[in-house]
C-alpha positions as CSV (number, residue, x, y, z in Angstrom):
1,M,-3.2,16.3,8.8
2,V,-0.2,13.8,8.7
3,V,0.0,11.8,5.8
4,E,2.4,8.8,5.6
5,A,4.0,7.3,2.5
6,K,4.4,3.6,1.6
7,I,6.9,2.6,-1.0
8,C,5.7,-0.7,-2.5
9,G,7.2,-3.1,-4.9
10,L,10.6,-3.2,-3.5
11,T,13.1,-5.8,-4.8
12,R,16.5,-4.4,-3.5
13,A,17.6,-3.8,0.0
14,D,19.4,-0.6,-1.1
15,D,16.2,0.9,-2.3
16,A,14.6,0.1,1.0
17,A,17.3,1.8,3.0
18,F,17.1,4.9,0.6
19,A,13.4,5.1,1.1
20,V,13.6,4.9,4.9
21,A,16.4,7.6,5.0
22,H,14.1,9.9,3.0
23,G,11.1,9.5,5.4
24,A,9.1,6.6,4.1
25,A,6.8,5.4,7.0
26,R,6.0,1.9,5.4
27,L,7.5,-0.3,2.8
28,G,6.0,-3.1,0.6
29,V,7.3,-6.3,-0.9
30,V,5.3,-8.4,-3.3
31,F,4.4,-12.0,-3.3
32,A,1.3,-11.8,-5.5
33,G,2.9,-12.3,-8.9
34,G,4.2,-9.9,-11.4
35,P,7.6,-8.3,-12.2
36,R,8.1,-7.1,-8.7
37,E,7.6,-10.4,-6.9
38,V,10.5,-11.2,-4.5
39,S,11.8,-14.4,-2.9
40,I,11.6,-15.0,0.9
41,A,15.4,-14.3,1.1
42,T,15.1,-11.0,-0.6
43,A,12.1,-9.9,1.4
44,A,14.1,-10.8,4.6
45,E,17.0,-8.6,3.4
46,I,14.5,-5.6,2.7
47,V,13.0,-6.1,6.2
48,A,16.5,-6.0,7.7
49,A,17.4,-2.8,5.7
50,A,14.1,-1.1,6.7
51,G,15.1,-1.4,10.5
52,A,12.1,0.0,12.6
53,V,10.0,0.9,9.6
54,P,7.2,-1.8,9.1
55,V,7.3,-3.7,5.8
56,M,4.1,-5.1,4.4
57,A,3.7,-8.2,2.3
58,V,1.4,-7.9,-0.7
59,V,-0.1,-11.4,-0.9
60,R,-3.0,-13.4,-2.4
61,P,-5.5,-14.3,0.3
62,G,-5.0,-17.9,1.2
63,P,-4.9,-20.2,4.3
64,A,-3.9,-18.1,7.5
65,A,-1.3,-20.7,8.5
66,A,0.6,-20.2,5.1
67,L,0.5,-16.4,5.3
68,L,1.7,-16.6,9.1
69,E,4.6,-18.9,8.0
70,L,5.4,-16.4,5.4
71,A,5.4,-13.6,7.8
72,A,7.6,-15.6,10.3
73,A,10.1,-16.4,7.5
74,T,10.5,-12.8,6.1
75,G,9.8,-10.6,9.4
76,V,7.2,-8.6,7.7
77,A,5.0,-6.6,10.0
78,G,1.8,-7.1,8.1
79,V,0.0,-8.3,4.9
80,Q,-1.9,-6.6,2.3
81,L,-4.6,-8.9,1.0
82,H,-4.5,-8.5,-2.6
83,G,-7.7,-10.0,-4.0
84,P,-11.1,-11.0,-2.5
85,S,-10.6,-11.7,1.1
86,T,-12.8,-12.4,4.0
87,P,-13.1,-10.6,7.3
88,E,-12.5,-13.8,9.2
89,L,-9.1,-14.3,7.5
90,A,-8.2,-10.7,8.3
91,R,-9.2,-11.2,12.0
92,R,-7.2,-14.4,12.3
93,L,-4.1,-12.7,11.0
94,R,-4.6,-9.7,13.2
95,V,-5.1,-12.1,16.3
96,A,-1.8,-13.5,15.5
97,G,-0.2,-10.0,15.7
98,L,0.1,-9.0,12.0
99,E,-1.2,-5.6,10.6
100,V,-3.8,-6.4,8.0
101,W,-4.8,-4.2,4.9
102,R,-7.7,-5.2,2.7
103,V,-8.2,-3.8,-0.8
104,A,-11.0,-2.0,-2.3
105,A,-10.6,-2.0,-6.0
106,L,-13.1,0.6,-7.2
107,D,-14.9,-0.2,-10.5
108,P,-16.1,3.1,-12.4
109,E,-19.7,1.7,-12.5
110,V,-19.9,0.8,-8.9
111,E,-20.6,3.3,-6.1
112,P,-17.5,3.3,-3.8
113,E,-19.1,3.6,-0.4
114,A,-20.4,0.0,-0.1
115,V,-17.2,-1.5,-1.4
116,V,-14.9,0.2,1.1
117,R,-17.2,-0.4,4.0
118,E,-17.1,-4.1,3.2
119,A,-13.4,-4.1,2.8
120,A,-13.0,-2.3,6.2
121,V,-14.5,-5.3,8.1
122,G,-11.7,-6.9,10.1
123,A,-9.0,-4.7,8.7
124,D,-6.6,-2.3,10.2
125,A,-6.6,-0.2,6.9
126,V,-8.2,-0.2,3.4
127,L,-6.2,0.4,0.4
128,V,-8.4,2.1,-2.2
129,E,-7.3,1.8,-5.8
130,P,-9.0,1.8,-9.3
131,R,-10.0,-1.5,-10.8
132,I,-8.7,-1.4,-14.5
133,D,-10.2,-3.8,-17.0
134,G,-11.2,-6.1,-14.1
135,R,-7.6,-6.4,-12.9
136,L,-6.3,-5.6,-9.4
137,G,-3.6,-3.1,-8.9
138,G,-3.6,0.5,-9.9
139,Q,-1.8,-0.4,-13.2
140,G,-0.3,3.2,-13.0
141,I,-3.8,4.7,-13.5
142,L,-4.9,7.5,-11.0
143,L,-8.1,6.9,-9.1
144,D,-10.8,9.4,-9.8
145,L,-10.4,11.8,-6.8
146,A,-14.1,12.4,-6.4
147,R,-14.4,8.7,-5.8
148,A,-11.6,8.6,-3.6
149,R,-13.1,11.3,-1.5
150,A,-16.3,9.4,-1.3
151,A,-14.4,6.5,-0.1
152,R,-12.7,8.5,2.5
153,R,-16.1,9.8,3.8
154,A,-17.3,6.1,4.1
155,L,-14.3,5.0,6.1
156,V,-15.2,6.6,9.5
157,A,-13.1,4.4,11.9
158,T,-10.6,2.8,9.5
159,R,-7.5,4.2,7.9
160,M,-7.5,4.8,4.2
161,V,-4.5,4.1,1.9
162,L,-4.7,5.8,-1.5
163,A,-3.0,4.0,-4.3
164,G,-2.9,3.9,-8.1
165,G,-1.1,6.3,-10.4
166,L,0.6,8.5,-7.8
167,R,3.7,10.3,-8.5
168,A,5.6,13.4,-7.3
169,E,3.7,15.7,-9.6
170,N,0.1,14.8,-8.4
171,V,0.4,13.3,-4.9
172,A,0.0,16.7,-3.3
173,A,-3.3,17.4,-5.0
174,A,-4.5,13.8,-4.3
175,I,-3.8,14.3,-0.6
176,R,-5.6,17.5,-0.4
177,H,-8.6,16.2,-2.3
178,A,-9.0,12.6,-0.8
179,E,-7.4,13.2,2.7
180,P,-6.0,9.6,3.0
181,D,-4.0,8.5,6.0
182,L,-1.4,7.0,3.8
183,V,-0.4,7.1,0.2
184,D,1.1,4.1,-1.6
185,V,3.4,4.3,-4.6
186,S,5.3,1.8,-6.7
187,S,5.6,2.4,-10.5
188,G,5.4,6.2,-10.0
189,V,9.0,6.1,-8.4
190,E,10.7,3.5,-10.7
191,S,13.0,3.6,-13.6
192,A,12.0,0.1,-14.4
193,P,9.6,-2.4,-12.7
194,G,11.0,-3.2,-9.2
195,R,13.8,-0.6,-9.6
196,K,13.2,2.5,-7.7
197,D,14.8,5.7,-9.1
198,P,16.5,7.7,-6.3
199,A,15.6,11.1,-7.6
200,R,11.9,10.2,-8.3
201,L,11.7,8.6,-4.9
202,A,13.1,11.6,-3.1
203,R,10.8,14.0,-4.9
204,F,7.7,11.9,-4.1
205,L,8.6,11.7,-0.5
206,E,9.3,15.5,-0.4
207,A,5.9,16.2,-2.1
208,V,4.2,14.2,0.6
209,R,5.9,16.1,3.3
210,D,5.0,19.4,1.7
211,A,1.4,18.4,1.2
212,R,0.9,17.5,4.9
213,S,2.8,20.5,6.2
214,P,0.7,23.4,7.9
215,S,0.0,26.2,5.5
């Protein structure tokens, strides 16, 4: 099983270059608010530093034309629709050539299967994360791995991205249990919001490689 790693919440081109050099398969920049939000100019610098590695823009769902304009201005390869989105929006963005991830934020009281199946409609991948106090984003909290595994079983033909609370110390176990196609990390490799720590980042990517290596 080959599992790829996405490093999200980047705010500096140097961090992007370091992540690529150490094996990151995807990078992410945030346009959905919070301490990691970047400008269009900074996002374009990160895309340039990433080279051939695709960069995803984390965005609030909105008019397709505005999201396509953002993608054109920054050079991102795709968008992660961070919030309630429709299959029609996802399809319009995909037709225009963008990779589209929809988010399934799993509430502890709701069975995950229906949530992830709905999120899969129109999407290239579904990012699965915990819903904490009604808020989107993993908030540094690890998703219950039994629920992650149930989500994996429900996503038969769509890639699954596992997010929320991952770090070097727990990502291998999460990969073995949930069997995602990708893992997504932000705060788990930081020294401060938006500031990636080289040692933590390198350890995380090494742990992902070790987890996917044949035994």
